[in-house]
C-alpha positions in Angstrom: 67.2 74.7 -52.2 65.9 71.1 -52.1 68.5 70.3 -49.4 67.4 73.2 -47.3 63.8 72.1 -47.6 64.7 68.6 -46.7 66.7 69.7 -43.7 63.9 72.0 -42.5 61.3 69.2 -42.9 63.5 66.8 -40.9 64.1 69.3 -38.2 60.3 70.0 -37.9 59.7 66.2 -37.7 62.3 65.8 -35.0 60.8 68.6 -33.0 57.3 67.2 -33.4 58.4 63.7 -32.3 60.2 65.1 -29.3 57.3 67.2 -28.2 54.8 64.4 -28.6 57.1 62.0 -26.7 57.2 64.6 -23.9 53.4 64.8 -24.0 53.2 61.0 -23.7 55.4 61.2 -20.6 53.1 63.9 -19.1 50.0 61.8 -19.8 51.5 58.6 -18.3 52.7 60.6 -15.3 49.3 62.2 -14.7 47.5 58.9 -15.0 50.0 57.2 -12.7 49.6 60.0 -10.1 45.8 59.8 -10.2 45.6 56.0 -10.1 48.3 55.9 -7.4 50.4 53.4 -9.3 53.8 53.5 -11.0 54.6 54.8 -14.4 55.1 51.3 -15.8 51.6 50.1 -14.8 50.0 53.3 -16.0 51.8 53.0 -19.4 50.6 49.4 -19.6 47.0 50.4 -18.9 47.1 53.1 -21.6 48.8 50.7 -24.0 46.1 48.1 -23.5 43.4 50.7 -23.9 44.7 52.0 -27.2 46.2 48.8 -28.6 45.2 47.6 -32.0 45.9 43.9 -32.8 45.7 42.2 -36.2 42.8 39.8 -36.7 41.8 37.6 -39.6 38.0 37.7 -40.2 36.3 36.3 -43.3 39.6 36.1 -45.1 40.5 39.8 -44.6 43.1 41.3 -42.3 41.5 43.7 -39.8 42.5 45.2 -36.5 40.7 44.9 -33.2 41.0 46.7 -29.9 39.1 47.6 -26.8 38.1 51.0 -28.2 36.1 51.2 -31.4 37.5 53.3 -34.2 35.1 56.2 -33.6 35.9 56.4 -29.9 39.7 56.6 -30.1 40.0 60.3 -31.0 37.5 61.5 -28.4 39.1 59.4 -25.7 42.6 60.8 -26.6 41.3 64.4 -26.7 39.5 63.9 -23.3 42.7 62.4 -21.8 44.8 65.2 -23.1 42.2 67.7 -21.8 42.2 66.1 -18.4 45.9 66.4 -18.2 45.8 70.0 -19.5 43.3 70.9 -16.8 45.4 69.1 -14.1 48.5 71.2 -15.1 46.5 74.4 -15.4 45.2 73.8 -11.8 48.8 73.5 -10.7 49.9 76.6 -12.7 52.6 74.7 -14.6 52.7 76.5 -17.9 55.3 74.5 -19.9 53.3 71.3 -19.7 50.2 73.2 -20.6 51.8 74.6 -23.7 53.0 71.1 -24.8 49.6 69.5 -24.1 47.8 72.4 -25.9 50.0 71.9 -28.9 49.4 68.1 -28.9 45.6 68.6 -28.7 45.7 71.1 -31.6 47.9 68.7 -33.7 45.7 65.7 -32.9 42.6 67.6 -34.0 44.1 69.1 -37.2 46.2 66.1 -38.3 43.5 64.6 -40.6 43.1 67.9 -42.5 46.9 68.4 -42.7 47.4 64.9 -44.0 44.7 65.2 -46.6 46.1 68.5 -48.0 49.6 67.2 -48.1 48.6 64.0 -49.9 46.3 65.9 -52.3 49.2 68.3 -53.1 51.7 65.5 -53.6 49.3 63.6 -55.9 48.6 66.7 -58.0 52.3 67.5 -58.4 53.2 63.9 -59.4 50.2 63.2 -61.6 49.0 65.8 -64.0 45.6 64.7 -65.1 44.9 65.7 -68.7 42.1 68.1 -69.2 39.9 68.3 -72.2 41.3 71.3 -74.2 38.3 71.5 -76.6 35.8 72.0 -73.8 35.2 75.7 -73.0 35.9 76.6 -69.4 32.9 78.0 -67.5 33.5 80.9 -65.1 30.5 79.9 -63.0 31.1 76.9 -60.7 27.4 76.3 -60.2 26.7 75.7 -63.9 26.9 72.0 -65.0 27.9 71.5 -68.6 26.0 68.5 -70.0 26.0 67.0 -73.5 23.0 65.0 -74.7 23.1 62.5 -77.6 20.1 60.7 -79.1 20.2 57.1 -79.9 18.7 55.8 -83.2 16.5 52.8 -82.6 
């Protein structure tokens, strides 16, 4: 069964990579069409907009770019939404499905990653629990033990 699970995971990752590559092509094509430029120039503009470059500051390695960290996700979602509306206006349904999938993946990726990492950590590292401590059935009760110090 592990081989089947690995094969299914690799197949899912290949499908995800292919669909997101097609979405990238759709976004670059839409931007090129609306800016009345070629695909190469539109791709360069988007690359400069989302680029992150390494930078040494105060002895620490950081990344810098045009967009701040908090603005990247909303700009990506807005760009995908613009392209989605453009293809909806043209009644082209296949690009709409791919763009909708990409938007949903982009918005849910942080939660998915956190759950997968938490599950992997919990399966590899079993943290010992205190066997002597009685388990409380109520999660709102905090069990505290007080000790007095002799002065």
